[in-house]
PLY file of the C-alpha trace (Angstrom):
ply
format ascii 1.0
element vertex 371
property float x
property float y
property float z
element edge 370
property int vertex1
property int vertex2
end_header
-76.46 -124.06 -14.05
-75.16 -123.47 -10.59
-71.58 -123.51 -11.91
-72.48 -120.89 -14.49
-73.93 -118.63 -11.81
-70.81 -118.93 -9.65
-68.66 -118.07 -12.64
-70.67 -114.95 -13.41
-70.62 -113.79 -9.79
-66.78 -114.12 -9.74
-66.50 -111.93 -12.78
-68.74 -109.31 -11.18
-66.58 -109.25 -8.07
-63.43 -108.83 -10.16
-65.03 -106.01 -12.17
-66.16 -104.26 -9.01
-62.62 -104.57 -7.57
-61.08 -103.19 -10.76
-63.54 -100.27 -10.74
-62.75 -99.50 -7.11
-59.01 -99.60 -7.81
-59.48 -97.26 -10.78
-61.50 -94.88 -8.65
-58.78 -94.84 -5.99
-56.05 -94.27 -8.58
-58.00 -91.48 -10.25
-58.63 -89.81 -6.93
-54.95 -89.99 -6.02
-53.96 -88.56 -9.40
-56.50 -85.76 -9.04
-55.33 -84.69 -5.61
-51.65 -84.94 -6.68
-52.26 -82.76 -9.74
-54.12 -80.23 -7.61
-51.13 -79.93 -5.28
-48.76 -79.38 -8.24
-50.93 -76.70 -9.80
-51.51 -74.86 -6.53
-48.94 -71.94 -6.14
-46.55 -71.99 -3.25
-47.60 -70.01 -0.31
-45.79 -66.74 -0.03
-43.21 -66.54 2.71
-44.38 -64.44 5.53
-41.90 -61.63 6.27
-40.81 -61.41 9.85
-42.09 -58.37 11.65
-39.81 -55.28 11.34
-38.25 -54.29 14.61
-38.63 -50.58 15.22
-35.27 -48.86 16.15
-35.61 -46.22 18.80
-34.13 -42.91 17.57
-32.69 -39.96 19.47
-32.20 -36.37 18.28
-28.68 -34.85 18.14
-27.54 -31.29 17.34
-25.63 -30.67 14.08
-24.43 -27.63 12.12
-27.14 -26.49 9.70
-24.84 -24.20 7.70
-21.05 -23.68 7.57
-19.62 -21.43 10.29
-16.16 -19.96 10.77
-13.95 -20.06 13.81
-15.13 -17.79 16.61
-18.77 -17.68 15.41
-21.33 -17.44 18.23
-23.67 -20.39 17.76
-27.42 -19.69 17.70
-30.45 -21.78 16.80
-30.36 -20.24 13.30
-27.16 -22.17 12.46
-28.17 -25.38 14.24
-30.58 -28.21 13.53
-31.54 -31.64 14.92
-31.26 -34.98 13.13
-32.28 -38.51 14.22
-29.61 -40.85 15.50
-29.97 -44.50 16.66
-30.47 -44.53 20.42
-28.55 -47.79 20.85
-25.48 -46.28 19.12
-25.55 -43.02 21.05
-22.54 -42.76 23.35
-23.42 -40.85 26.47
-21.78 -37.42 26.53
-20.49 -37.58 22.94
-23.20 -35.61 21.13
-25.50 -32.87 22.33
-29.22 -33.64 22.34
-30.62 -30.17 22.98
-30.02 -26.65 21.66
-29.66 -25.27 25.19
-26.35 -27.12 25.61
-24.85 -25.50 22.48
-26.38 -22.03 22.07
-24.16 -19.04 23.04
-20.97 -21.06 22.72
-18.30 -20.28 20.06
-16.91 -22.46 17.30
-13.31 -23.39 18.01
-12.67 -24.24 14.32
-14.30 -23.76 10.94
-17.25 -26.19 11.04
-18.78 -27.68 7.85
-22.49 -28.18 7.31
-23.93 -31.40 8.77
-21.18 -31.91 11.37
-22.49 -33.36 14.68
-21.43 -31.04 17.47
-19.16 -32.36 20.21
-17.53 -30.57 23.10
-14.15 -30.65 21.29
-15.35 -28.17 18.63
-16.81 -25.67 21.08
-15.03 -22.85 22.87
-16.16 -21.03 25.97
-13.10 -18.85 26.42
-9.72 -17.92 24.90
-8.09 -20.78 23.01
-5.12 -18.96 21.51
-4.65 -17.83 17.93
-6.14 -19.61 14.96
-2.64 -19.87 13.48
-1.61 -22.21 16.30
-4.14 -24.80 15.07
-2.55 -24.76 11.59
0.93 -25.75 12.81
1.60 -29.51 12.99
2.89 -31.01 16.21
6.66 -30.68 16.50
6.85 -27.69 14.12
7.00 -23.94 14.75
6.42 -20.77 12.74
8.78 -17.87 12.09
8.36 -14.60 10.20
11.06 -13.29 7.86
11.17 -10.32 5.46
10.54 -10.64 1.73
10.93 -8.45 -1.35
9.69 -8.60 -4.92
12.76 -10.44 -6.20
12.84 -12.89 -3.28
9.16 -13.94 -3.17
8.29 -14.82 -6.77
7.17 -11.23 -7.44
4.92 -11.35 -4.34
3.14 -14.38 -5.81
3.47 -16.68 -2.77
0.20 -17.62 -1.06
-0.92 -19.39 2.09
-0.44 -23.16 1.71
2.41 -22.93 -0.81
5.59 -24.92 -0.16
8.97 -23.26 -0.68
12.70 -23.84 -0.37
14.67 -21.14 1.42
17.99 -20.10 -0.16
20.36 -18.03 1.94
23.27 -15.88 0.74
26.09 -14.60 2.92
29.10 -12.30 2.46
32.21 -13.76 4.13
35.43 -11.97 5.05
38.77 -12.82 6.73
39.07 -11.81 10.38
41.81 -11.64 13.00
41.04 -14.55 15.35
42.29 -12.68 18.45
41.01 -9.18 17.72
37.84 -10.47 16.01
38.20 -7.62 13.54
38.37 -7.41 9.79
41.73 -8.03 8.11
44.10 -6.52 7.18
45.17 -5.07 10.52
46.66 -1.61 10.96
50.26 -0.83 11.93
51.47 2.11 14.03
54.69 3.68 15.26
55.75 2.79 18.82
58.41 4.18 21.15
60.86 1.81 22.80
61.19 1.75 26.60
63.84 4.19 27.85
64.63 7.06 30.22
61.98 9.69 30.57
62.47 13.35 29.80
61.42 16.66 31.27
59.86 16.60 34.71
59.69 12.76 34.71
63.25 11.42 34.36
62.26 7.87 35.39
62.57 5.08 32.83
59.29 4.26 31.00
58.12 0.71 31.67
56.12 0.09 28.51
55.88 0.92 24.84
53.34 3.47 23.66
51.82 4.23 20.28
53.21 7.35 18.78
50.41 9.84 18.21
52.37 11.41 15.40
53.02 8.14 13.58
49.36 7.51 12.58
47.92 4.20 11.35
48.47 2.34 8.09
47.11 -0.87 6.57
49.22 -3.93 7.29
50.83 -5.31 4.15
53.37 -7.96 3.32
56.89 -8.26 1.97
57.37 -9.56 -1.59
60.42 -9.99 -3.79
60.41 -7.69 -6.80
61.66 -9.84 -9.69
62.73 -6.76 -11.66
64.76 -5.05 -8.95
65.59 -8.32 -7.23
64.95 -6.79 -3.83
62.17 -7.04 -1.28
59.39 -4.49 -1.32
56.53 -3.87 1.13
53.12 -4.26 -0.52
49.96 -2.73 0.99
46.31 -3.26 -0.15
44.97 -0.93 -2.82
41.59 -0.83 -1.03
40.97 0.08 2.58
38.80 -3.00 3.25
38.85 -6.49 1.75
36.11 -7.50 -0.65
33.58 -9.94 0.92
33.16 -13.32 -0.77
29.61 -14.35 -1.67
28.22 -17.86 -1.03
24.66 -19.17 -1.59
23.09 -22.44 -0.48
19.64 -23.99 0.10
19.00 -23.73 3.81
15.44 -25.07 4.31
13.58 -27.63 2.18
9.80 -27.86 1.80
8.69 -25.17 4.26
4.95 -24.43 4.21
3.74 -20.83 3.94
1.46 -20.14 6.91
0.64 -16.57 5.92
1.89 -13.75 3.68
1.90 -10.21 5.12
0.44 -9.15 8.43
-2.12 -11.40 10.06
-5.73 -10.22 9.74
-7.32 -8.54 12.76
-9.86 -11.36 13.01
-7.08 -13.90 13.43
-8.81 -16.23 10.96
-6.28 -17.46 8.40
-8.15 -20.42 6.93
-7.48 -21.31 3.31
-10.81 -19.76 2.29
-10.06 -16.43 3.96
-9.10 -13.62 1.63
-5.80 -12.07 2.66
-6.26 -8.53 3.83
-4.18 -5.95 2.00
-4.08 -2.31 2.89
-4.32 0.36 0.20
-2.22 3.41 -0.42
-3.05 6.63 -2.23
-0.66 7.41 -5.06
-0.64 10.70 -6.94
-0.12 10.36 -10.67
-0.37 13.43 -12.86
-2.30 15.32 -10.20
-4.83 12.48 -9.80
-5.09 10.23 -6.80
-5.27 6.50 -7.47
-5.57 3.62 -5.02
-2.86 0.95 -5.20
-2.56 -2.20 -3.09
0.14 -2.18 -0.45
3.06 -4.58 -0.69
3.48 -7.46 1.75
6.92 -7.23 3.31
6.97 -10.34 5.53
6.16 -14.02 5.23
5.47 -16.59 7.97
6.77 -20.13 7.44
6.16 -23.47 9.18
9.57 -25.04 9.86
11.31 -27.35 12.30
12.53 -25.82 15.58
16.16 -26.17 14.42
15.45 -24.43 11.12
13.72 -21.65 13.06
16.82 -21.11 15.20
19.03 -21.07 12.09
16.77 -18.60 10.28
16.70 -16.39 13.37
20.52 -16.37 13.57
20.96 -15.52 9.90
18.22 -12.90 10.12
20.06 -11.15 12.95
23.30 -11.50 10.94
21.63 -9.69 7.99
21.93 -12.62 5.60
19.72 -12.53 2.51
16.89 -15.00 1.86
15.19 -16.08 -1.34
12.00 -18.17 -1.34
11.62 -20.45 -4.37
8.20 -22.00 -4.99
7.90 -25.79 -5.10
5.51 -27.66 -7.38
2.17 -28.74 -5.94
2.54 -32.13 -4.23
6.35 -32.17 -4.56
7.85 -33.27 -1.24
11.20 -34.66 -2.44
14.40 -33.23 -1.00
16.97 -32.63 -3.71
20.24 -31.54 -2.03
22.12 -28.70 -3.69
25.76 -27.64 -3.71
26.84 -24.36 -2.21
27.55 -21.80 -4.93
30.63 -19.58 -4.86
32.45 -17.74 -7.63
34.82 -20.70 -8.01
31.85 -23.10 -8.32
30.26 -20.98 -11.06
33.53 -20.78 -13.01
34.21 -24.53 -12.77
30.65 -25.89 -13.08
29.68 -23.84 -16.12
33.03 -23.75 -17.86
33.53 -20.00 -17.62
37.18 -19.17 -18.44
39.18 -16.50 -16.67
39.69 -13.74 -19.29
43.23 -13.40 -20.57
45.09 -10.10 -20.50
45.16 -9.05 -24.15
47.01 -6.22 -25.95
43.64 -4.85 -27.13
40.24 -4.03 -25.68
36.78 -2.58 -26.33
35.91 1.09 -26.45
34.26 2.84 -24.68
35.52 1.65 -21.31
33.03 -0.47 -19.32
33.32 -0.29 -15.57
29.86 -1.64 -14.67
27.23 -3.98 -16.08
23.90 -2.20 -15.74
22.81 1.13 -17.22
19.50 2.89 -17.47
18.23 3.73 -20.94
19.07 7.40 -20.42
22.59 6.53 -19.28
23.09 4.21 -22.25
22.02 6.90 -24.78
24.19 9.52 -23.11
27.30 7.31 -22.92
30.18 8.83 -24.99
30.94 7.12 -28.28
34.34 6.34 -29.71
34.07 9.30 -32.15
33.94 11.75 -29.29
0 1
1 2
2 3
3 4
4 5
5 6
6 7
7 8
8 9
9 10
10 11
11 12
12 13
13 14
14 15
15 16
16 17
17 18
18 19
19 20
20 21
21 22
22 23
23 24
24 25
25 26
26 27
27 28
28 29
29 30
30 31
31 32
32 33
33 34
34 35
35 36
36 37
37 38
38 39
39 40
40 41
41 42
42 43
43 44
44 45
45 46
46 47
47 48
48 49
49 50
50 51
51 52
52 53
53 54
54 55
55 56
56 57
57 58
58 59
59 60
60 61
61 62
62 63
63 64
64 65
65 66
66 67
67 68
68 69
69 70
70 71
71 72
72 73
73 74
74 75
75 76
76 77
77 78
78 79
79 80
80 81
81 82
82 83
83 84
84 85
85 86
86 87
87 88
88 89
89 90
90 91
91 92
92 93
93 94
94 95
95 96
96 97
97 98
98 99
99 100
100 101
101 102
102 103
103 104
104 105
105 106
106 107
107 108
108 109
109 110
110 111
111 112
112 113
113 114
114 115
115 116
116 117
117 118
118 119
119 120
120 121
121 122
122 123
123 124
124 125
125 126
126 127
127 128
128 129
129 130
130 131
131 132
132 133
133 134
134 135
135 136
136 137
137 138
138 139
139 140
140 141
141 142
142 143
143 144
144 145
145 146
146 147
147 148
148 149
149 150
150 151
151 152
152 153
153 154
154 155
155 156
156 157
157 158
158 159
159 160
160 161
161 162
162 163
163 164
164 165
165 166
166 167
167 168
168 169
169 170
170 171
171 172
172 173
173 174
174 175
175 176
176 177
177 178
178 179
179 180
180 181
181 182
182 183
183 184
184 185
185 186
186 187
187 188
188 189
189 190
190 191
191 192
192 193
193 194
194 195
195 196
196 197
197 198
198 199
199 200
200 201
201 202
202 203
203 204
204 205
205 206
206 207
207 208
208 209
209 210
210 211
211 212
212 213
213 214
214 215
215 216
216 217
217 218
218 219
219 220
220 221
221 222
222 223
223 224
224 225
225 226
226 227
227 228
228 229
229 230
230 231
231 232
232 233
233 234
234 235
235 236
236 237
237 238
238 239
239 240
240 241
241 242
242 243
243 244
244 245
245 246
246 247
247 248
248 249
249 250
250 251
251 252
252 253
253 254
254 255
255 256
256 257
257 258
258 259
259 260
260 261
261 262
262 263
263 264
264 265
265 266
266 267
267 268
268 269
269 270
270 271
271 272
272 273
273 274
274 275
275 276
276 277
277 278
278 279
279 280
280 281
281 282
282 283
283 284
284 285
285 286
286 287
287 288
288 289
289 290
290 291
291 292
292 293
293 294
294 295
295 296
296 297
297 298
298 299
299 300
300 301
301 302
302 303
303 304
304 305
305 306
306 307
307 308
308 309
309 310
310 311
311 312
312 313
313 314
314 315
315 316
316 317
317 318
318 319
319 320
320 321
321 322
322 323
323 324
324 325
325 326
326 327
327 328
328 329
329 330
330 331
331 332
332 333
333 334
334 335
335 336
336 337
337 338
338 339
339 340
340 341
341 342
342 343
343 344
344 345
345 346
346 347
347 348
348 349
349 350
350 351
351 352
352 353
353 354
354 355
355 356
356 357
357 358
358 359
359 360
360 361
361 362
362 363
363 364
364 365
365 366
366 367
367 368
368 369
369 370
């Protein structure tokens, strides 16, 4: 009986231990599942650091060069204080008002001392010329300026044409020279019987064009040939002188001095009478100002004083290549384009043609072969 009781009590202890273990396991599982199901705590954002801001002066609306700045064209915008360089930007209107714009200023541009003017800063054109370049003004005509179609900012090549002649190297005069009669040294006459010491030009002999001696193949004797014209005919030559010159301005500069790309070129007007009625026609620009190298400016000045002719050919937009050209003379044209020298034939065209160009009235009035 006692053994049976001890056996039952052992089983009770084991059952109690198993129950306790199950309770512990269930509790652990419960708490573990609760941790899995619980959402993760949201990360706490770090506090935002407030940046201290300053106020700087900017252009509220576009202004042109020379404009007197007032509060109506200015405004203030915030700018990080830590990035503000002392003395770079203005922080109050009082430092800017009543000063002038040195350049054209776009809207929103922060104002610095470099864009302000308190006195005379020279012409606006000077700010458009790159360092190391200069400007020069030369005359133009309708046939030399693309029918007056050139505009500020265009790029052109400058072709020059010159008329060349032969000259006497010592006299520096046009050939042929003149000849004259001279008297040989000899005893004087009249009241001055002394011998003359030098030759003198005879006033009665006159002057004649210097010629040359040639052998006449028909007569088989030398003859003296003189020119059929008083002066020699000049020889024409053309060549590209300047490549890729920029047009600074066409015509006279405006009175305001502002020649920005957005400025409309000022053109005067002229009153023209047609059929008793007065009409207003735009005047013609007769000069053009180019941006060139100092050497090209000196060359253009020399040729301008020498009355050479210029032609300005427009380059394509963005084309900066330099394509060298060959100088053109009459011989070059004949050889390059295969133009033959006309033969002397025993026949010809009628009526006689002594020039190339005729007006319509002249052409209609020209005599026909029947007359």
